[in-house]
N, C-alpha and C positions, 0 to 999 in steps of 0.2 A: 149208575153206581160207580164210585171211584175205587177200583181194586188195584192191588199191587201187581206188577208185571214180573214174570219170571226172569231173574238175572241170569247172566251167562254162567256156564260151568266154571268153577274156581272163583272164590270170592276175592274182590279187590281189597287192598289193605284197609283196615278199619271197618270192614263191612260187618264184622261180628257184632251182635247186639242190635241189629236192625229189626229183629222180630221175624216171625215165620212168614213165608210167602206161600201163596196158593199155587201149588205145582201145576194145577190145571188151568190157571187163569189165562195164560197167554194163548193157548190154542182156542179156548172159548171166546176170548175177546177178538182174536184175529178172524174168527168166523162171523162176527157181527157186521163187518163192513168190508166192502170191496171197492169203494170209490170215495172221492172227496165228499165230506159231509155237506149236503146242500144248506142245512140250517146254519152253518158257519160261514158261508160265503157272504162277502160284503158286496151287496148289489148297488148301493149308493153311498158314497162317502162325502159328507158335507165339506165344503171349502174348495172343491175342485170345479173349475169352469167346465171341464169335460171329463167324464168318467174314463178310466183306463181301458185299454184293449186287452190287457192281461187280467187273469183272475187273481183275486186275493181273498184271504180267509182270516177270521178272527174268532177266538173262542177260548175254551179251557182244555188243558191237558191234565191227566191224572198223574201225579208225582208221588204216589203212595196214598194210603188210606186217609181220606179227608183233605188232601193237599191238592189245590187246584191252581195251576199256573197258567196265566194268560199268555197267549201267543198271538202273533200277527204274521201270517205267512203270505209271501208274494211269489207267484210263479215267475219263472224267467220270461222276459219279454219276447223271446223267440226260442222255439224248440224246447219247451219245458220237459218233455218226456225224456230227452237225452242229456239235458243239462245237469250239472252237479247239484246236490243238495247241500246247502251251507247253513249251519246253525250259528247264530250270533248271540253273544252274551256281553252286556256291559258289566261294569265292576261294582265298586263301592268298598266293601260289601254292603249291599242294600240299595243299589241304584238301578234304575229301570233301563231296559233295552229299548224302550220307546225313544229314548234319547238318541240311540244309534239309528233308529228308523227314521225319525222325523227331523233330525238335525245333522246327521252325518252322511249315511250312504243309502238310505231308503229311497224309494221311487218318488215320494212326496216330501217336500220340505215345508215345515210350518213357517209362516210369515210373521213379522213382528206384531201384526194386529191380533194374532191368536185366533183368527177366524178363517183365513184363506190358506190354501196349500198351493205350492208351485211344483211343477214337475222338475225332477233332478236330472240334469243332463248326464250325470256321472253315477247314476244309481247302480249298485252292485247287482241288482237283479236283471241287468242287461246281459249278464253272462252266466247267471246262476239262479236257481230257486233258493230263496233266502227265508229262513225261519228265525224270527225274532222272539225270544223267550224272556218273559219277566220272571226272574228267579232271584232268591228263593221266595217261598210264600211270605206274604206281607209286603212285597215290593210292587209298586204300581197297582195294577188291578188284580194281582194274584193274592190269594188268601187261603186260609185253612179253616175247616169247620170249627176247630177248637180255639182259634185266634191266638194260639201259642206260637210266637215267632222267634223264639230262641233256637239257634241252630249252629252248625259248625261246618268246617270244610268237607269232612267225610260224608255227612248226611246230605249236604247240598250236591256233591258229586253223584251220589246214588239217586237222589231225587231228579236231577237233571237227566240222568240216564233213563229213568222210568218215564219221564215226560217225553223224551225222544222216542222211546218205544211206543208210547201211546199215540204220538203223532203219526208214526208209520202204521199203526192200527187203523187210524182214521184216513190216512192217505197211503194205502198199500201200493199204489202205482209208483211210489218213489223208493220202495224198499231196495231195489237193485241199483239205483243211481249211485254214482260216486259221492261219498260223504266227506265233508270237511267241517271241522270244529274251529270256530274263530271267536275272538273276543278281544277286549282291551282292558287295561288298568288291572283291577283285581281279577279280571278274566285271566290274568297270568297265573292265578291259582285255580280258578274254575275250570279252565280248558284242559290243562294237563291231567288234573285229577279225574275229570270226566272221561278223558281219553283212556285212562286205565280200565274203566268199565267197558267202553266201546270196543277196544282192541281185543277183548276177550270174547266178544259176541260174533260168531261167524256169520250171523244173518245180516250184519251191518257191513257195508262196503267202505270202511274207513280208508281214506287215501292220505289224509294229512291234517295238520293243524296250523293255524296262523294266530299269533298273539301280537297285538299292537300296544306299545308303551306299557308292557306288562310288568307286574310285580313278580319277579322271578326269584329274588333273594333279598330279604330284609337287610342283611349285613352288607351285601354288595351295593344295594340301592343307596343305603345311608352313606357308606364310605365314598362312593363315587360322587354323590351330590355335593360334598364339600369341595372336591376338585372342580366340579362343574361350576359351582358358585364363584370360586376364586378366579378361575380362568375366563369367566364371563364378566369380570369386573365388579362383582357384588361385595366382595370382602376386601377390606383394606390390607395393606402390607403388614401393618402391626398385628391385626387379628390373625392373619395367616401365619405369621411367625409364631405367635402364641399357640395356635392350634398345632403347629409342627412340634413345638417344644413340649407341650403337655400331653398330646395324644399319640405321638409317634416315638418309636424306638427301633434301632437297628434297621432303619430305612423301611419300616412297615408301620402304617398308621391304622389306628382303631378308633374311628369316630362313632361307631355303632353302639357299643355298650362298655365304654371305657370306665373303669372304676376310679380313675384319678379325678379328684374333686376339681382341680383346676381345669382339667379337660372338660368336665361337665359344665363348668361356668362359661367357658369359652364357646362351647357348643350351644349354650343358651343364647349367646349373642348371635351366633351364626343362624340359628333357627329363627330368631326374631327378625333378622334381615330377610331371609329367604321366604318364610312362610307367614309372617305376621305383620310385615311392614306395609303391605299393600301392593307388592309385586304380584303379577298374575302367575301363580305357580304352574298353571297348565300351559302357559305360553309366555315366556319371559318378555317377548317384545310386543305383546298385545296389551291394550289398556285393561284396567280392572273395571269390569262392568259394575256400575253402581258406585264407583269411587272407592277410596281406601276404606276397607271395613275394619271394625274392631274385632277382637277375638270372639265376641258374641254380642248380639244386639237384640233389642226388643222391637217387634213390629206388630201392632194391634195386640191380639191376645197370644201371640206366638213368640216363644223364645227360639231364636235361630242360631244354630251353630254351623260353622263352615268346615269343620275338620273331619275327614273320614278316617284319620288315624292310621295311615299306611307308612309313615316315616317315623323313625326314632322311637319305636314303641317301647324300648327299654330305658329310655331316659327318664329318671324318676321325677325331675322337676317339670318335664314337658307336659305331663298329663294330670297334674294335680288339679288344675282348674276343671278338666273334663270330669274327673271323678266327683268333684263337688257338684257339677251340673247334673249328673245322674241322680244325685240324692235330693235335688230340689223338688218339692211337690209339684211345681208348675211344669216340670219336665215330664211328668208321667204321661200326659195325654196331649200336650200342646207344644210339642217341639217339632220344628221343621228343619231339615238339614239340606242346605243348598251348597254345592261345591263352590269354593271361593272364586270371586271375580267372574262368576257366570250369572246369567239371568234366565230363569226357567219360566218366567211369566207367560210367554207366548205358548209354549207347549202345554203348560198347566191349564191355561184358559181353554185351549182347544180340546184337550182330552177330557176335561170335566164338563164340557157342554153336553146337556142331556141328549141332544140329537146325535152327537158323536158316540156317546156311550151306547145308545140304542143301535146305531149302525154297526158298531163293533161287537155287539152281543155281550156287553158287559153285564155281569151278574149284579142284581140288586144287593147281594152280600158284599160286593167289592167296595173297598174304601174309596174316599176321594183320592184321585191320582196325585202323587207327588214324585218329583224326579228322584229323590232318595228317601229312604225310610229310616228315620232316627231309631225307631224301635228295633228294626232288624239289625242295624249297625251296632246298637248298644248291646244287644243280646248275642252277638255273633262271636263264636269261639274260634280263634285262629289256631289251627293244629299244625300247619306246615310253615317253617321258617324259610325254606328254599325248595326249589322244584328240580334239583339235580336228578334224583332217583326217577322221577316221572319221565323226564326228557331222555335219560339214558335207557329206560325201558322201551320207549318208543323207537329210539335210534337203534337199539339192539335187535329189534325185529327186522331192520334193514328193508322195510317196504313202505314206510311212511315218510312223506315229505313235510318238513317243518320250516315255517317262516317266522322269524322274530323281527319285527319292524318297529322303528321309533321315529317320531318327529324329533328333530334335533334341538328344539328350543323348549321342550317340556322339562319341568323340574320335579313334577310329582313322581314320575318313573323315568329317570333321565336315560338318554341314549348310551352314555358311557357305562352305566351300570349293567345294562342289558348286553352290551358288547363284551364286557368283562365276564358276564355270566355265560354267554355262548362260548367264549374262549375257554372257560373253565371246564367245559365238557370234553375237551381234548380230542376233538374229532379231526380227521385228516382234512387239510385244506385242499380244495379242488381248484378254486379260482381266487387269486389274491385280491385284497381290497382294491376296489376300483370305482370310478363314477358309473352310475347308471343313467340312461337318458330316456326322455319321453318327448313327444312332439306336441308343441303348443303353438297354435296359429301358424302352422307350416314350418316351424323352426325347431330344431333339436335343442333341448334344454337339459341341464344337469338336474336330475330328480333327487339325487343324494349319492350315497355310497353303499356298496354291497360287498360282502365277503361271503364266499360260498364254501361250505364244508360238505362232506358226504352226507346227503339227505337233510342238511339243515343250512339255512342261510340267515345271515344278519344283515339288515338293510336299514338305512336311514332315509328320511324324507326331509330334504332341505327346507328350512323355514316353517315347518309344521310343529305344532304343539302336541298336547296330549290327545286331542281328538283330531287325528290326522286328516280324515276325509272332509272335515269342516274347514280346515285351514288350507289344504292343498287337494281339492277334489279330483282334478284331472290326474295329478301324479299318483294319488291313492288308487284311483280306478285303474290306471295303467299297471301299477304294482300288483293289485288284486287279480286282474285279468291274466297277467303273466304267470302268477302263482297257480291259479285255478287250471290254466291250460298247459301247465308244465313247460312254459316257454322261457328262454333265457331272459334274465332281468336286464 
């Protein structure tokens, strides 16, 4: 039975209207299990030449009445009893954390044939127990009994909290371990809003959060992207001068929601170059997988759109085509959404193989796995335009450590915007901006740059795009290890 779990005392913002909770649910549920559930353990994973020495589990967590979120949990490769517990969420909204597992920092990396897996030398579970959660319902193998996948930031934060509590019901041996909440992209919204719930729960040993290439502020992300594009050689001098003329006044520029028609027209030119010309928005210097795409295209019976809609959401001309797409009859059941310039064929083939679904204990009710859910993204209501309040609440507690990190050639959530966002929190600088180093083949290399404030650090990873561990696996692993172990960067 999928029952709600008792929330902590004091409701998080927006929690009103969630419906009644069963006050006795948590004690009853906690009494049902005292060890990892044996029926969730993955005893044989297809695609591996040799099965792992560490244990891993896959199944479903209760995230509220009728909501079943798929998880894949990997124990730390050494000393899992004393290693931290790390929750990982990919973004979207509507994209699967299996992307993080199988293509970024999980212990197994899917190969191009979509059949075999290779061990990851830089897996994050070498230093932590990692819980990968497919959220919200409707994403990946997660589903709800009523198949209603319209949701919003507040509901998702609460559901993720309930899923985390259900995980610890199933795995009570990790209740006292240090807990870290981590994610990337739209995880910039998911993680701080989830942290609001977790920090109120004294039974959870929250130590900090880490957000990679996160969406922290729509306004700052939009404004900084124009500067990023110009200073990376994407915008010509004439267009840059026009943008300055029509979008700026008194040495302050508003590229985000400027009402000036000439500014809007010039921003359309900018957006066309950055997001629709065939540049890889997730890594400026990487090729566009599949070649230069159009705004939308047909493939077999599926209409495919590439846009997750995290930039320039208030530009009226920008989304006219998307609104028309939503109204098309073909869009109701046969739309697939792939992030631009990426190829999800390998991971889709692997996860949809019947023997893999069986090994991972995937419910027959679960849909075919896709990297991103068009239905979830379409019905998702964005309630927060910036994360300042959430970060300041965490920082105000003076006991949580925060890492904001960015690959420095990502355009989806660019490093300049997240640096501006962290600076806007007005925290005391402890260590001035400096290079940070890691060791590769016995030699020190510059991993990027870091600026440290009281309880929060902003860090860049040189040459990495949106999916940092994919592009710079060793640098990302070094950064993550130092954060988890509270070592100097």
